[in-house]
mmCIF file as Biopython writes it, N, C-alpha, C and O atoms, coordinates in Angstrom:
data_model
#
loop_
_atom_site.group_PDB
_atom_site.id
_atom_site.type_symbol
_atom_site.label_atom_id
_atom_site.label_alt_id
_atom_site.label_comp_id
_atom_site.label_asym_id
_atom_site.label_entity_id
_atom_site.label_seq_id
_atom_site.pdbx_PDB_ins_code
_atom_site.Cartn_x
_atom_site.Cartn_y
_atom_site.Cartn_z
_atom_site.occupancy
_atom_site.B_iso_or_equiv
_atom_site.auth_seq_id
_atom_site.auth_asym_id
_atom_site.pdbx_PDB_model_num
ATOM 1   N N  . MET A ? 1  ? -16.523 34.048 169.725 1.0 0.0 1  A 1 
ATOM 2   C CA . MET A ? 1  ? -15.308 34.513 169.087 1.0 0.0 1  A 1 
ATOM 3   C C  . MET A ? 1  ? -14.078 33.207 169.819 1.0 0.0 1  A 1 
ATOM 4   O O  . MET A ? 1  ? -14.265 32.498 170.808 1.0 0.0 1  A 1 
ATOM 5   N N  . ILE A ? 2  ? -12.610 33.270 168.725 1.0 0.0 2  A 1 
ATOM 6   C CA . ILE A ? 2  ? -11.700 32.747 169.550 1.0 0.0 2  A 1 
ATOM 7   C C  . ILE A ? 2  ? -10.745 33.846 169.814 1.0 0.0 2  A 1 
ATOM 8   O O  . ILE A ? 2  ? -10.441 34.837 169.149 1.0 0.0 2  A 1 
ATOM 9   N N  . PHE A ? 3  ? -10.358 33.408 170.954 1.0 0.0 3  A 1 
ATOM 10  C CA . PHE A ? 3  ? -9.097  34.477 171.123 1.0 0.0 3  A 1 
ATOM 11  C C  . PHE A ? 3  ? -7.620  34.013 171.658 1.0 0.0 3  A 1 
ATOM 12  O O  . PHE A ? 3  ? -7.542  33.096 172.475 1.0 0.0 3  A 1 
ATOM 13  N N  . GLU A ? 4  ? -6.736  34.519 171.286 1.0 0.0 4  A 1 
ATOM 14  C CA . GLU A ? 4  ? -5.049  33.988 171.420 1.0 0.0 4  A 1 
ATOM 15  C C  . GLU A ? 4  ? -4.726  34.743 172.344 1.0 0.0 4  A 1 
ATOM 16  O O  . GLU A ? 4  ? -4.979  35.948 172.335 1.0 0.0 4  A 1 
ATOM 17  N N  . GLN A ? 5  ? -3.955  33.976 173.530 1.0 0.0 5  A 1 
ATOM 18  C CA . GLN A ? 5  ? -3.155  33.937 174.412 1.0 0.0 5  A 1 
ATOM 19  C C  . GLN A ? 5  ? -1.879  34.885 173.766 1.0 0.0 5  A 1 
ATOM 20  O O  . GLN A ? 5  ? -1.286  34.532 172.746 1.0 0.0 5  A 1 
ATOM 21  N N  . ILE A ? 6  ? -1.517  36.253 174.580 1.0 0.0 6  A 1 
ATOM 22  C CA . ILE A ? 6  ? 0.065   37.144 174.300 1.0 0.0 6  A 1 
ATOM 23  C C  . ILE A ? 6  ? 0.924   37.026 175.465 1.0 0.0 6  A 1 
ATOM 24  O O  . ILE A ? 6  ? 0.321   36.802 176.515 1.0 0.0 6  A 1 
ATOM 25  N N  . HIS A ? 7  ? 2.190   37.123 175.532 1.0 0.0 7  A 1 
ATOM 26  C CA . HIS A ? 7  ? 2.336   37.555 176.739 1.0 0.0 7  A 1 
ATOM 27  C C  . HIS A ? 7  ? 2.749   39.163 176.796 1.0 0.0 7  A 1 
ATOM 28  O O  . HIS A ? 7  ? 3.621   39.600 176.045 1.0 0.0 7  A 1 
ATOM 29  N N  . VAL A ? 8  ? 2.277   39.734 177.439 1.0 0.0 8  A 1 
ATOM 30  C CA . VAL A ? 8  ? 3.104   40.609 177.753 1.0 0.0 8  A 1 
ATOM 31  C C  . VAL A ? 8  ? 3.920   41.655 178.879 1.0 0.0 8  A 1 
ATOM 32  O O  . VAL A ? 8  ? 3.439   41.690 180.011 1.0 0.0 8  A 1 
ATOM 33  N N  . GLU A ? 9  ? 5.147   42.510 178.589 1.0 0.0 9  A 1 
ATOM 34  C CA . GLU A ? 9  ? 5.801   42.967 179.033 1.0 0.0 9  A 1 
ATOM 35  C C  . GLU A ? 9  ? 5.504   44.010 179.499 1.0 0.0 9  A 1 
ATOM 36  O O  . GLU A ? 9  ? 5.131   44.709 178.556 1.0 0.0 9  A 1 
ATOM 37  N N  . CYS A ? 10 ? 5.426   44.686 180.636 1.0 0.0 10 A 1 
ATOM 38  C CA . CYS A ? 10 ? 4.664   45.893 180.852 1.0 0.0 10 A 1 
ATOM 39  C C  . CYS A ? 10 ? 5.680   47.019 181.843 1.0 0.0 10 A 1 
ATOM 40  O O  . CYS A ? 10 ? 6.502   46.671 182.691 1.0 0.0 10 A 1 
ATOM 41  N N  . TYR A ? 11 ? 5.422   48.064 181.542 1.0 0.0 11 A 1 
ATOM 42  C CA . TYR A ? 11 ? 6.388   49.199 182.843 1.0 0.0 11 A 1 
ATOM 43  C C  . TYR A ? 11 ? 5.640   49.250 184.096 1.0 0.0 11 A 1 
ATOM 44  O O  . TYR A ? 11 ? 4.415   49.240 184.220 1.0 0.0 11 A 1 
ATOM 45  N N  . SER A ? 12 ? 6.386   49.298 184.861 1.0 0.0 12 A 1 
ATOM 46  C CA . SER A ? 12 ? 5.813   49.331 186.361 1.0 0.0 12 A 1 
ATOM 47  C C  . SER A ? 12 ? 6.544   50.390 187.278 1.0 0.0 12 A 1 
ATOM 48  O O  . SER A ? 12 ? 7.539   50.173 187.970 1.0 0.0 12 A 1 
ATOM 49  N N  . GLY A ? 13 ? 5.794   51.682 187.134 1.0 0.0 13 A 1 
ATOM 50  C CA . GLY A ? 13 ? 6.045   52.868 187.580 1.0 0.0 13 A 1 
ATOM 51  C C  . GLY A ? 13 ? 5.455   52.658 188.798 1.0 0.0 13 A 1 
ATOM 52  O O  . GLY A ? 13 ? 5.680   51.636 189.446 1.0 0.0 13 A 1 
ATOM 53  N N  . TYR A ? 14 ? 4.422   53.884 189.327 1.0 0.0 14 A 1 
ATOM 54  C CA . TYR A ? 14 ? 3.413   54.264 189.820 1.0 0.0 14 A 1 
ATOM 55  C C  . TYR A ? 14 ? 2.978   53.185 190.563 1.0 0.0 14 A 1 
ATOM 56  O O  . TYR A ? 14 ? 3.063   53.278 191.788 1.0 0.0 14 A 1 
ATOM 57  N N  . LYS A ? 15 ? 2.393   51.879 189.923 1.0 0.0 15 A 1 
ATOM 58  C CA . LYS A ? 15 ? 1.450   51.209 189.840 1.0 0.0 15 A 1 
ATOM 59  C C  . LYS A ? 15 ? 2.400   50.076 188.878 1.0 0.0 15 A 1 
ATOM 60  O O  . LYS A ? 15 ? 3.053   50.283 187.855 1.0 0.0 15 A 1 
ATOM 61  N N  . ALA A ? 16 ? 2.142   48.617 189.784 1.0 0.0 16 A 1 
ATOM 62  C CA . ALA A ? 16 ? 2.338   47.719 188.804 1.0 0.0 16 A 1 
ATOM 63  C C  . ALA A ? 16 ? 1.594   47.291 187.728 1.0 0.0 16 A 1 
ATOM 64  O O  . ALA A ? 16 ? 0.374   47.125 187.758 1.0 0.0 16 A 1 
ATOM 65  N N  . ASN A ? 17 ? 2.547   47.051 186.462 1.0 0.0 17 A 1 
ATOM 66  C CA . ASN A ? 17 ? 1.682   46.829 185.101 1.0 0.0 17 A 1 
ATOM 67  C C  . ASN A ? 17 ? 1.213   48.301 184.686 1.0 0.0 17 A 1 
ATOM 68  O O  . ASN A ? 17 ? 0.041   48.408 184.327 1.0 0.0 17 A 1 
ATOM 69  N N  . GLU A ? 18 ? 1.896   49.275 184.696 1.0 0.0 18 A 1 
ATOM 70  C CA . GLU A ? 18 ? 1.182   50.638 184.392 1.0 0.0 18 A 1 
ATOM 71  C C  . GLU A ? 18 ? 0.689   50.327 183.008 1.0 0.0 18 A 1 
ATOM 72  O O  . GLU A ? 18 ? -0.500  50.242 182.701 1.0 0.0 18 A 1 
ATOM 73  N N  . CYS A ? 19 ? 1.886   50.139 182.065 1.0 0.0 19 A 1 
ATOM 74  C CA . CYS A ? 19 ? 1.548   50.015 180.734 1.0 0.0 19 A 1 
ATOM 75  C C  . CYS A ? 19 ? 2.516   49.237 179.909 1.0 0.0 19 A 1 
ATOM 76  O O  . CYS A ? 19 ? 3.745   49.257 179.973 1.0 0.0 19 A 1 
ATOM 77  N N  . PRO A ? 20 ? 1.763   48.569 179.147 1.0 0.0 20 A 1 
ATOM 78  C CA . PRO A ? 20 ? 3.073   47.796 177.922 1.0 0.0 20 A 1 
ATOM 79  C C  . PRO A ? 20 ? 4.133   48.551 177.079 1.0 0.0 20 A 1 
ATOM 80  O O  . PRO A ? 20 ? 3.985   49.557 176.385 1.0 0.0 20 A 1 
ATOM 81  N N  . VAL A ? 21 ? 5.273   47.788 177.325 1.0 0.0 21 A 1 
ATOM 82  C CA . VAL A ? 21 ? 6.495   48.606 176.228 1.0 0.0 21 A 1 
ATOM 83  C C  . VAL A ? 21 ? 6.960   47.113 175.210 1.0 0.0 21 A 1 
ATOM 84  O O  . VAL A ? 21 ? 7.815   47.298 174.344 1.0 0.0 21 A 1 
ATOM 85  N N  . ALA A ? 22 ? 6.267   45.464 175.400 1.0 0.0 22 A 1 
ATOM 86  C CA . ALA A ? 22 ? 6.590   45.071 174.525 1.0 0.0 22 A 1 
ATOM 87  C C  . ALA A ? 22 ? 5.569   43.753 174.533 1.0 0.0 22 A 1 
ATOM 88  O O  . ALA A ? 22 ? 5.097   43.611 175.661 1.0 0.0 22 A 1 
ATOM 89  N N  . PHE A ? 23 ? 5.240   43.053 173.873 1.0 0.0 23 A 1 
ATOM 90  C CA . PHE A ? 23 ? 4.172   41.440 173.847 1.0 0.0 23 A 1 
ATOM 91  C C  . PHE A ? 23 ? 5.047   40.865 172.566 1.0 0.0 23 A 1 
ATOM 92  O O  . PHE A ? 23 ? 5.775   41.427 171.748 1.0 0.0 23 A 1 
ATOM 93  N N  . THR A ? 24 ? 4.686   39.629 172.741 1.0 0.0 24 A 1 
ATOM 94  C CA . THR A ? 24 ? 4.690   37.967 171.777 1.0 0.0 24 A 1 
ATOM 95  C C  . THR A ? 24 ? 4.058   37.837 171.702 1.0 0.0 24 A 1 
ATOM 96  O O  . THR A ? 24 ? 3.367   37.426 172.634 1.0 0.0 24 A 1 
ATOM 97  N N  . PHE A ? 25 ? 3.572   38.065 170.412 1.0 0.0 25 A 1 
ATOM 98  C CA . PHE A ? 25 ? 2.272   37.245 169.866 1.0 0.0 25 A 1 
ATOM 99  C C  . PHE A ? 25 ? 3.123   35.916 168.481 1.0 0.0 25 A 1 
ATOM 100 O O  . PHE A ? 25 ? 4.080   36.165 167.747 1.0 0.0 25 A 1 
ATOM 101 N N  . ARG A ? 26 ? 2.348   34.634 168.565 1.0 0.0 26 A 1 
ATOM 102 C CA . ARG A ? 26 ? 2.855   34.367 167.514 1.0 0.0 26 A 1 
ATOM 103 C C  . ARG A ? 26 ? 4.395   33.974 167.214 1.0 0.0 26 A 1 
ATOM 104 O O  . ARG A ? 26 ? 4.923   34.134 166.114 1.0 0.0 26 A 1 
ATOM 105 N N  . ASP A ? 27 ? 5.332   33.192 168.871 1.0 0.0 27 A 1 
ATOM 106 C CA . ASP A ? 27 ? 6.500   33.849 169.034 1.0 0.0 27 A 1 
ATOM 107 C C  . ASP A ? 27 ? 7.386   34.746 167.797 1.0 0.0 27 A 1 
ATOM 108 O O  . ASP A ? 27 ? 8.358   34.361 167.146 1.0 0.0 27 A 1 
ATOM 109 N N  . GLN A ? 28 ? 6.612   36.169 167.741 1.0 0.0 28 A 1 
ATOM 110 C CA . GLN A ? 28 ? 7.406   37.092 167.353 1.0 0.0 28 A 1 
ATOM 111 C C  . GLN A ? 28 ? 7.405   38.096 168.456 1.0 0.0 28 A 1 
ATOM 112 O O  . GLN A ? 28 ? 6.314   38.240 169.008 1.0 0.0 28 A 1 
ATOM 113 N N  . ARG A ? 29 ? 8.299   38.748 168.851 1.0 0.0 29 A 1 
ATOM 114 C CA . ARG A ? 29 ? 8.394   39.644 169.595 1.0 0.0 29 A 1 
ATOM 115 C C  . ARG A ? 29 ? 7.971   41.077 169.452 1.0 0.0 29 A 1 
ATOM 116 O O  . ARG A ? 29 ? 8.927   41.445 168.768 1.0 0.0 29 A 1 
ATOM 117 N N  . TRP A ? 30 ? 7.385   41.937 169.568 1.0 0.0 30 A 1 
ATOM 118 C CA . TRP A ? 30 ? 6.864   43.343 168.912 1.0 0.0 30 A 1 
ATOM 119 C C  . TRP A ? 30 ? 6.873   44.677 170.144 1.0 0.0 30 A 1 
ATOM 120 O O  . TRP A ? 30 ? 5.976   44.827 170.974 1.0 0.0 30 A 1 
ATOM 121 N N  . GLU A ? 31 ? 8.006   45.491 170.028 1.0 0.0 31 A 1 
ATOM 122 C CA . GLU A ? 31 ? 8.114   46.934 170.981 1.0 0.0 31 A 1 
ATOM 123 C C  . GLU A ? 31 ? 7.207   47.739 170.767 1.0 0.0 31 A 1 
ATOM 124 O O  . GLU A ? 31 ? 6.812   48.111 169.662 1.0 0.0 31 A 1 
ATOM 125 N N  . VAL A ? 32 ? 6.839   48.041 171.750 1.0 0.0 32 A 1 
ATOM 126 C CA . VAL A ? 32 ? 5.287   49.099 171.730 1.0 0.0 32 A 1 
ATOM 127 C C  . VAL A ? 32 ? 5.891   50.566 171.464 1.0 0.0 32 A 1 
ATOM 128 O O  . VAL A ? 32 ? 6.263   51.090 172.514 1.0 0.0 32 A 1 
ATOM 129 N N  . ALA A ? 33 ? 6.048   51.223 170.513 1.0 0.0 33 A 1 
ATOM 130 C CA . ALA A ? 33 ? 6.289   52.910 169.924 1.0 0.0 33 A 1 
ATOM 131 C C  . ALA A ? 33 ? 5.065   53.375 170.793 1.0 0.0 33 A 1 
ATOM 132 O O  . ALA A ? 33 ? 5.271   53.461 172.003 1.0 0.0 33 A 1 
ATOM 133 N N  . GLU A ? 34 ? 4.349   53.552 170.520 1.0 0.0 34 A 1 
ATOM 134 C CA . GLU A ? 34 ? 3.341   54.534 171.103 1.0 0.0 34 A 1 
ATOM 135 C C  . GLU A ? 34 ? 1.890   53.713 171.839 1.0 0.0 34 A 1 
ATOM 136 O O  . GLU A ? 34 ? 1.302   52.743 171.360 1.0 0.0 34 A 1 
ATOM 137 N N  . ILE A ? 35 ? 1.681   54.177 172.655 1.0 0.0 35 A 1 
ATOM 138 C CA . ILE A ? 35 ? -0.268  53.601 173.409 1.0 0.0 35 A 1 
ATOM 139 C C  . ILE A ? 35 ? -1.193  54.946 172.266 1.0 0.0 35 A 1 
ATOM 140 O O  . ILE A ? 35 ? -1.095  56.171 172.337 1.0 0.0 35 A 1 
ATOM 141 N N  . VAL A ? 36 ? -1.934  54.204 171.419 1.0 0.0 36 A 1 
ATOM 142 C CA . VAL A ? 36 ? -2.457  54.983 170.957 1.0 0.0 36 A 1 
ATOM 143 C C  . VAL A ? 36 ? -3.816  55.500 171.445 1.0 0.0 36 A 1 
ATOM 144 O O  . VAL A ? 36 ? -4.321  56.597 171.208 1.0 0.0 36 A 1 
ATOM 145 N N  . ASP A ? 37 ? -4.348  54.401 172.239 1.0 0.0 37 A 1 
ATOM 146 C CA . ASP A ? 37 ? -5.545  54.644 172.790 1.0 0.0 37 A 1 
ATOM 147 C C  . ASP A ? 37 ? -5.612  54.008 174.180 1.0 0.0 37 A 1 
ATOM 148 O O  . ASP A ? 37 ? -4.510  53.482 174.330 1.0 0.0 37 A 1 
ATOM 149 N N  . ARG A ? 38 ? -6.405  53.778 175.343 1.0 0.0 38 A 1 
ATOM 150 C CA . ARG A ? 38 ? -6.956  52.840 176.310 1.0 0.0 38 A 1 
ATOM 151 C C  . ARG A ? 38 ? -8.052  53.219 177.148 1.0 0.0 38 A 1 
ATOM 152 O O  . ARG A ? 38 ? -8.431  54.373 177.343 1.0 0.0 38 A 1 
ATOM 153 N N  . TRP A ? 39 ? -8.598  52.039 177.691 1.0 0.0 39 A 1 
ATOM 154 C CA . TRP A ? 39 ? -9.624  52.213 178.456 1.0 0.0 39 A 1 
ATOM 155 C C  . TRP A ? 39 ? -10.124 51.092 178.813 1.0 0.0 39 A 1 
ATOM 156 O O  . TRP A ? 39 ? -10.046 50.015 178.222 1.0 0.0 39 A 1 
ATOM 157 N N  . TYR A ? 40 ? -10.866 51.447 180.207 1.0 0.0 40 A 1 
ATOM 158 C CA . TYR A ? 40 ? -10.883 50.241 180.999 1.0 0.0 40 A 1 
ATOM 159 C C  . TYR A ? 40 ? -12.796 49.674 181.042 1.0 0.0 40 A 1 
ATOM 160 O O  . TYR A ? 40 ? -13.859 50.125 180.617 1.0 0.0 40 A 1 
ATOM 161 N N  . GLU A ? 41 ? -12.411 48.655 181.698 1.0 0.0 41 A 1 
ATOM 162 C CA . GLU A ? 41 ? -13.918 48.014 181.882 1.0 0.0 41 A 1 
ATOM 163 C C  . GLU A ? 41 ? -13.776 47.254 183.197 1.0 0.0 41 A 1 
ATOM 164 O O  . GLU A ? 41 ? -12.751 46.728 183.631 1.0 0.0 41 A 1 
ATOM 165 N N  . GLY A ? 42 ? -15.638 47.312 184.052 1.0 0.0 42 A 1 
ATOM 166 C CA . GLY A ? 42 ? -15.143 46.298 185.395 1.0 0.0 42 A 1 
ATOM 167 C C  . GLY A ? 42 ? -14.489 47.401 186.413 1.0 0.0 42 A 1 
ATOM 168 O O  . GLY A ? 42 ? -14.259 48.604 186.542 1.0 0.0 42 A 1 
ATOM 169 N N  . SER A ? 43 ? -14.365 46.220 186.993 1.0 0.0 43 A 1 
ATOM 170 C CA . SER A ? 43 ? -14.142 46.732 188.427 1.0 0.0 43 A 1 
ATOM 171 C C  . SER A ? 43 ? -14.834 47.704 189.629 1.0 0.0 43 A 1 
ATOM 172 O O  . SER A ? 43 ? -14.534 47.895 190.808 1.0 0.0 43 A 1 
ATOM 173 N N  . ARG A ? 44 ? -16.024 48.280 188.657 1.0 0.0 44 A 1 
ATOM 174 C CA . ARG A ? 44 ? -17.631 48.976 189.793 1.0 0.0 44 A 1 
ATOM 175 C C  . ARG A ? 44 ? -18.484 48.019 189.608 1.0 0.0 44 A 1 
ATOM 176 O O  . ARG A ? 44 ? -19.632 48.148 190.033 1.0 0.0 44 A 1 
ATOM 177 N N  . GLU A ? 45 ? -18.259 47.376 189.233 1.0 0.0 45 A 1 
ATOM 178 C CA . GLU A ? 45 ? -19.282 46.469 189.429 1.0 0.0 45 A 1 
ATOM 179 C C  . GLU A ? 45 ? -18.649 44.643 190.003 1.0 0.0 45 A 1 
ATOM 180 O O  . GLU A ? 45 ? -17.696 43.918 189.721 1.0 0.0 45 A 1 
ATOM 181 N N  . ALA A ? 46 ? -19.828 44.579 190.894 1.0 0.0 46 A 1 
ATOM 182 C CA . ALA A ? 46 ? -19.242 43.507 192.007 1.0 0.0 46 A 1 
ATOM 183 C C  . ALA A ? 46 ? -18.932 42.203 191.149 1.0 0.0 46 A 1 
ATOM 184 O O  . ALA A ? 46 ? -19.644 42.128 190.147 1.0 0.0 46 A 1 
ATOM 185 N N  . GLY A ? 47 ? -17.948 41.067 191.333 1.0 0.0 47 A 1 
ATOM 186 C CA . GLY A ? 47 ? -18.146 39.844 190.509 1.0 0.0 47 A 1 
ATOM 187 C C  . GLY A ? 47 ? -16.873 40.741 189.283 1.0 0.0 47 A 1 
ATOM 188 O O  . GLY A ? 47 ? -15.857 40.093 189.032 1.0 0.0 47 A 1 
ATOM 189 N N  . ARG A ? 48 ? -16.971 41.696 188.832 1.0 0.0 48 A 1 
ATOM 190 C CA . ARG A ? 48 ? -16.139 41.603 187.815 1.0 0.0 48 A 1 
ATOM 191 C C  . ARG A ? 48 ? -14.780 42.517 187.505 1.0 0.0 48 A 1 
ATOM 192 O O  . ARG A ? 48 ? -14.596 43.734 187.544 1.0 0.0 48 A 1 
ATOM 193 N N  . PRO A ? 49 ? -13.932 41.421 187.188 1.0 0.0 49 A 1 
ATOM 194 C CA . PRO A ? 49 ? -12.149 42.062 187.415 1.0 0.0 49 A 1 
ATOM 195 C C  . PRO A ? 49 ? -12.398 43.616 186.324 1.0 0.0 49 A 1 
ATOM 196 O O  . PRO A ? 49 ? -13.134 43.979 185.407 1.0 0.0 49 A 1 
ATOM 197 N N  . ALA A ? 50 ? -11.242 44.157 187.160 1.0 0.0 50 A 1 
ATOM 198 C CA . ALA A ? 50 ? -10.558 45.620 186.682 1.0 0.0 50 A 1 
ATOM 199 C C  . ALA A ? 50 ? -10.063 45.527 185.442 1.0 0.0 50 A 1 
ATOM 200 O O  . ALA A ? 50 ? -8.855  45.453 185.664 1.0 0.0 50 A 1 
ATOM 201 N N  . LEU A ? 51 ? -10.257 45.465 183.846 1.0 0.0 51 A 1 
ATOM 202 C CA . LEU A ? 51 ? -9.765  45.587 182.743 1.0 0.0 51 A 1 
ATOM 203 C C  . LEU A ? 51 ? -8.981  46.529 182.120 1.0 0.0 51 A 1 
ATOM 204 O O  . LEU A ? 51 ? -9.650  47.562 182.109 1.0 0.0 51 A 1 
ATOM 205 N N  . ASN A ? 52 ? -7.756  46.748 181.515 1.0 0.0 52 A 1 
ATOM 206 C CA . ASN A ? 52 ? -7.052  47.954 181.028 1.0 0.0 52 A 1 
ATOM 207 C C  . ASN A ? 52 ? -7.003  46.899 179.250 1.0 0.0 52 A 1 
ATOM 208 O O  . ASN A ? 52 ? -6.742  45.779 178.811 1.0 0.0 52 A 1 
ATOM 209 N N  . TYR A ? 53 ? -7.378  48.019 178.896 1.0 0.0 53 A 1 
ATOM 210 C CA . TYR A ? 53 ? -6.989  47.446 177.026 1.0 0.0 53 A 1 
ATOM 211 C C  . TYR A ? 53 ? -6.074  48.649 176.685 1.0 0.0 53 A 1 
ATOM 212 O O  . TYR A ? 53 ? -6.235  49.738 177.235 1.0 0.0 53 A 1 
ATOM 213 N N  . PHE A ? 54 ? -5.305  48.467 175.948 1.0 0.0 54 A 1 
ATOM 214 C CA . PHE A ? 54 ? -4.452  49.470 175.200 1.0 0.0 54 A 1 
ATOM 215 C C  . PHE A ? 54 ? -3.975  49.123 173.439 1.0 0.0 54 A 1 
ATOM 216 O O  . PHE A ? 54 ? -3.124  48.341 173.016 1.0 0.0 54 A 1 
ATOM 217 N N  . LYS A ? 55 ? -4.767  49.911 172.805 1.0 0.0 55 A 1 
ATOM 218 C CA . LYS A ? 55 ? -4.198  49.990 171.277 1.0 0.0 55 A 1 
ATOM 219 C C  . LYS A ? 55 ? -3.268  50.339 171.164 1.0 0.0 55 A 1 
ATOM 220 O O  . LYS A ? 55 ? -2.913  51.189 171.980 1.0 0.0 55 A 1 
ATOM 221 N N  . VAL A ? 56 ? -2.276  49.906 170.080 1.0 0.0 56 A 1 
ATOM 222 C CA . VAL A ? 56 ? -0.751  50.338 170.450 1.0 0.0 56 A 1 
ATOM 223 C C  . VAL A ? 56 ? -0.609  50.602 169.213 1.0 0.0 56 A 1 
ATOM 224 O O  . VAL A ? 56 ? -1.520  50.260 168.458 1.0 0.0 56 A 1 
ATOM 225 N N  . ARG A ? 57 ? 0.663   51.335 168.627 1.0 0.0 57 A 1 
ATOM 226 C CA . ARG A ? 57 ? 1.235   51.116 167.592 1.0 0.0 57 A 1 
ATOM 227 C C  . ARG A ? 57 ? 2.759   50.370 167.961 1.0 0.0 57 A 1 
ATOM 228 O O  . ARG A ? 57 ? 3.264   50.573 169.066 1.0 0.0 57 A 1 
ATOM 229 N N  . THR A ? 58 ? 3.404   49.540 166.992 1.0 0.0 58 A 1 
ATOM 230 C CA . THR A ? 58 ? 4.598   48.741 167.405 1.0 0.0 58 A 1 
ATOM 231 C C  . THR A ? 58 ? 5.975   49.703 166.600 1.0 0.0 58 A 1 
ATOM 232 O O  . THR A ? 58 ? 5.686   50.456 165.670 1.0 0.0 58 A 1 
ATOM 233 N N  . ARG A ? 59 ? 7.096   49.600 166.965 1.0 0.0 59 A 1 
ATOM 234 C CA . ARG A ? 59 ? 8.204   50.093 166.440 1.0 0.0 59 A 1 
ATOM 235 C C  . ARG A ? 59 ? 8.208   49.175 164.608 1.0 0.0 59 A 1 
ATOM 236 O O  . ARG A ? 59 ? 8.094   49.770 163.536 1.0 0.0 59 A 1 
ATOM 237 N N  . GLU A ? 60 ? 8.310   48.239 164.721 1.0 0.0 60 A 1 
ATOM 238 C CA . GLU A ? 60 ? 7.869   47.377 163.191 1.0 0.0 60 A 1 
ATOM 239 C C  . GLU A ? 60 ? 6.885   47.766 162.401 1.0 0.0 60 A 1 
ATOM 240 O O  . GLU A ? 60 ? 6.634   47.137 161.373 1.0 0.0 60 A 1 
#
């Protein structure tokens, strides 16, 4: 599997980097219009970081 790196801009409210507001992918900036779904992975198992995943709809 090939992964591509993106830059994510996040809203920080109650906690740091709470949810995405925009991201840059292949030199194009996309604004998040809606968070469609989110899920979590890790952190309860030793040695695994806590990961937050978001499925988003963009304004574009």
